[in-house]
C-alpha positions as CSV (number, residue, x, y, z in Angstrom):
1,M,119.6,114.8,88.0
2,G,116.6,115.2,85.7
3,C,113.0,114.9,86.5
4,G,111.9,111.3,86.8
5,S,114.7,110.3,89.1
6,P,113.9,110.0,92.8
7,L,116.1,113.0,93.6
8,G,114.6,115.0,90.7
9,D,111.1,114.2,91.9
10,L,112.1,115.4,95.4
11,F,113.3,118.7,94.1
12,Y,110.1,119.0,92.0
13,L,107.9,118.4,95.0
14,A,109.8,120.9,97.1
15,D,109.6,123.6,94.4
16,T,105.9,122.9,93.9
17,L,105.1,123.4,97.6
18,L,107.2,126.5,97.8
19,Y,105.4,127.9,94.7
20,R,102.0,127.2,96.2
21,S,103.0,128.9,99.4
22,Q,103.7,132.1,97.4
23,V,100.5,132.2,95.3
24,S,98.0,130.6,97.7
25,A,95.2,132.9,98.9
26,P,92.3,132.2,101.3
27,P,89.1,131.0,99.7
28,P,86.3,133.5,99.3
29,I,83.4,133.4,101.8
30,T,80.3,132.1,100.1
31,T,76.8,132.4,101.3
32,A,73.9,130.0,101.0
33,P,71.1,130.9,98.6
34,A,68.3,133.0,100.0
35,G,65.5,131.0,101.6
36,T,67.7,128.0,102.4
37,D,66.8,126.1,105.6
38,L,69.6,127.3,107.8
39,R,68.7,124.9,110.6
40,G,68.9,121.9,108.2
41,Q,72.2,123.1,107.0
42,L,73.4,123.5,110.6
43,Y,72.5,119.9,111.4
44,K,74.1,118.7,108.2
45,M,77.4,120.5,108.9
46,Y,77.4,119.0,112.4
47,A,76.7,115.5,111.0
48,E,79.5,115.8,108.5
49,G,82.0,116.9,111.2
50,Q,82.4,120.4,109.8
51,I,81.7,121.9,113.2
52,D,82.2,120.5,116.7
53,E,79.6,120.2,119.4
54,E,80.5,123.5,121.0
55,V,80.0,125.4,117.8
56,F,76.9,123.4,117.0
57,T,75.3,124.2,120.3
58,A,76.0,127.9,120.0
59,L,74.7,128.1,116.5
60,R,71.6,126.1,117.4
61,A,70.8,128.6,120.2
62,L,70.9,131.3,117.6
63,A,68.6,129.3,115.4
64,D,66.2,128.8,118.3
65,R,66.0,132.5,118.7
66,G,65.6,133.1,115.0
67,Q,69.0,134.9,114.9
68,L,71.0,132.4,112.8
69,R,72.3,134.0,109.6
70,T,73.6,132.6,106.4
71,A,76.9,134.3,107.1
72,D,77.3,132.5,110.4
73,L,77.3,129.2,108.5
74,A,79.4,130.5,105.7
75,V,82.2,131.5,108.0
76,H,82.4,128.0,109.5
77,R,82.4,126.5,106.0
78,V,85.3,128.6,105.0
79,N,87.1,127.7,108.2
80,T,86.5,124.0,107.5
81,R,87.9,124.3,104.0
82,R,90.9,126.3,105.2
83,R,91.6,123.6,107.9
84,D,91.3,120.9,105.2
85,T,93.6,122.7,102.9
86,D,96.1,123.5,105.7
87,S,96.0,119.9,106.8
88,R,96.7,118.6,103.2
89,G,99.4,121.2,102.7
90,D,101.0,120.4,106.1
91,A,101.0,116.7,105.2
92,Q,102.7,117.4,101.9
93,L,105.3,119.6,103.6
94,N,106.0,116.9,106.2
95,N,106.3,114.3,103.4
96,A,108.7,116.6,101.5
97,L,110.8,117.3,104.6
98,R,110.9,113.6,105.5
99,G,112.1,112.8,101.9
100,I,114.8,115.5,102.2
101,R,115.9,114.2,105.6
102,S,116.1,110.7,104.3
103,R,118.0,111.7,101.2
104,L,120.4,113.8,103.3
105,T,121.0,110.9,105.6
106,G,121.8,108.7,102.6
107,L,124.2,111.4,101.2
108,N,126.0,111.7,104.5
109,E,126.4,108.0,104.8
110,T,127.7,107.8,101.2
111,R,130.1,110.6,101.8
112,R,131.5,109.0,105.0
113,A,132.0,105.7,103.2
114,S,133.5,107.4,100.2
115,E,135.9,109.4,102.4
116,K,137.2,106.1,103.8
117,V,137.8,104.8,100.3
118,L,139.6,108.0,99.3
119,A,141.7,107.9,102.4
120,D,142.7,104.3,101.5
121,L,143.5,105.4,98.0
122,Q,145.7,108.2,99.3
123,S,147.5,105.8,101.6
124,R,148.2,103.4,98.8
125,L,149.4,106.2,96.6
126,A,151.8,107.3,99.3
127,D,153.0,103.7,99.6
128,L,153.5,103.4,95.8
129,D,155.4,106.7,95.8
130,R,157.7,105.3,98.4
131,R,158.2,102.1,96.5
132,I,158.8,103.9,93.2
133,A,161.4,106.1,94.9
134,E,163.1,103.0,96.3
135,K,163.2,101.2,93.0
136,E,164.7,104.2,91.3
137,A,167.3,104.6,94.1
138,R,168.3,100.9,93.8
139,A,168.5,101.2,90.1
140,R,170.9,104.1,90.4
141,E,173.0,102.3,92.9
142,S,173.4,99.2,90.8
143,V,173.7,100.7,87.3
144,Q,177.5,100.8,87.5
145,T,178.0,97.3,89.0
146,D,175.0,95.3,87.7
147,E,173.2,96.7,84.7
148,Q,170.8,93.8,84.5
149,C,169.7,94.3,88.1
150,A,169.3,98.0,87.4
151,R,167.1,97.3,84.4
152,A,165.0,95.0,86.5
153,R,164.5,97.7,89.2
154,L,163.5,100.2,86.5
155,T,161.0,97.7,85.0
156,E,159.5,97.3,88.5
157,K,159.4,101.1,88.8
158,V,157.5,101.4,85.6
159,E,154.9,98.8,86.6
160,L,154.4,100.5,90.0
161,A,154.1,103.9,88.3
162,A,151.4,102.5,86.0
163,S,149.5,101.2,89.1
164,R,149.9,104.6,90.7
165,E,148.6,106.4,87.7
166,R,145.4,104.2,87.7
167,L,144.9,104.8,91.4
168,A,145.5,108.5,91.0
169,T,142.8,108.6,88.3
170,Q,140.3,106.9,90.5
171,A,141.1,109.2,93.4
172,E,140.6,112.3,91.3
173,A,137.3,111.0,89.9
174,L,136.1,110.2,93.5
175,R,137.0,113.7,94.6
176,A,134.9,115.1,91.7
177,D,132.0,112.8,92.7
178,L,132.2,114.0,96.3
179,S,132.2,117.6,95.1
180,R,129.0,117.0,93.1
181,L,127.5,115.2,96.2
182,D,128.3,118.2,98.3
183,D,126.5,120.5,95.7
184,V,123.4,118.3,95.9
185,R,123.5,118.2,99.6
186,A,123.8,122.0,99.8
187,Q,120.7,122.3,97.5
188,L,118.7,119.9,99.6
189,E,119.6,121.7,102.8
190,A,118.5,125.0,101.2
191,K,115.2,123.4,100.2
192,Q,114.8,122.0,103.6
193,S,115.3,125.5,105.2
194,E,112.8,127.0,102.7
195,L,110.2,124.4,103.5
196,K,110.7,124.8,107.3
197,A,110.2,128.5,106.9
198,V,107.0,128.0,104.9
199,Q,105.8,125.5,107.6
200,A,106.6,128.0,110.4
201,R,104.7,130.8,108.6
202,D,101.7,128.6,108.0
203,R,101.6,127.8,111.7
204,V,101.9,131.5,112.7
205,A,99.1,132.3,110.2
206,Q,96.9,129.7,111.7
207,E,97.5,131.0,115.2
208,V,96.7,134.6,114.4
209,S,93.7,133.8,112.3
210,T,92.0,131.7,115.0
């Protein structure tokens, strides 16, 4: 499960987003250079969609009274950048969570199908055990009266035992594969919980900062 595989890429994306959530900090408030035409900046911000009509109207009223400050515009620029960053981050989180959900669904479907195969293998192993025991019992019964028949039953027993050994090897390998699948599923579920926690914290932060 190295980097470059779809599953490795998914883990990498999740880890990257979790790392960013730990080191991210709000951008600093910047102010416009002194002497800048604040009214022109205000109209530009409105035209670019950085502020809505309600904010534009309020700030224009300040400008009309000569009370509009550079800091007033700077605050809204920071809020705009924060919203853009939050929007991109939220989209990445949603993409990562969708990827994890999709992979978990695939793993669960694979496990259910594999469990059916394993159950069939176990059933066939039990049937072979029964047949092997029957062949051995018949060989014991006929060894005194018909040695050739006894040898034939023992030969059949050996052939059945060989088939059983091959099936048992496959069953053991499938159990090991399912164990590894469960490990991957547990890791993905842990990443999913971490990302959901980050997403919840981001939403709380947005609510308390507005």
